[in-house]
N, C-alpha and C positions, 0 to 999 in steps of 0.2 A: 504494500500500500504506500502510495506517495503522499508526503506531507504537503500541505498547501503553502503558497508563498505569501502568507499574510505578513504585513509589516509589523515588526516588533518595536518596542520602545527604544532599542539600541541604535536604530537608524541604519541597520545593515541593508544592503540592496536586495529588495524583493521585487516589487513592481516599480518600474521606472516610469516617469511621467514628464510630459512637457512642462518646462518652467522650474523643475527641481534644480537646486544648487547644492552640490556635494563638496565638502571640505576634505582635502587631503593634506599631507604634512606641509607642503610648500606652496600649494596653489588650490584653485577651485575648478570644478567642472560644472558647467551650466548646460542643461539639456534644452536644446532649441526646438527640435522637432523629433517626433517618434513615429516610426512606421511599423509595419508588421515584422520586418526583419532587420531594418537599419535604424540607426540613431544618429542624429546630427547634434553636435555639441561644440562648446567653446571651452578652451582651457584658459583660465584667468589667473593672473598673479595677484590680483586684488579684487575684492567683491564689486567694486565700483568701476572696474575696467569696462570699456565699451567697444574698443576697436579690434577685438580678437577675431581671428579667422575661424570660420566654421569648418569643422572636420566631421568625417563620417566613419562609422564603425558598425559592426553587427551588434545587436542588442546583447547577445550572449557574451561576446568578448568584453563589452563595457561592464556588464554585471560582474563578470569574473575579475576584471581589473579593479573595480571599486571594492569588491570584497577582499581581494588580496592586499590592497593598500589600506584596508581598514578605514575607508571613507565614512564620513558622518554627514547625514542629511542636515543642511542648514536651513534651507527654504523649501517647503513643499510646493509642488506645482498645482495643487488643487484649488488655489485661490485665483488662478487665471481664468 
């Protein structure tokens, strides 16, 4: 039986959503757009940075990356 991907209080990557901001050790990742298989994101050195280039990755690769780097959710995308 497979466990569900419900978000827990610790902020570990479960469901990714447009508008989320994740904090890593030296920078932030902002999710710009989310499709069925691909995710568009920005890597920011500061939360208020605005000119960062948009990059693309698969959702599974991003989820694994955030988990392995122990990223913390700073801003939830549900308010958008």
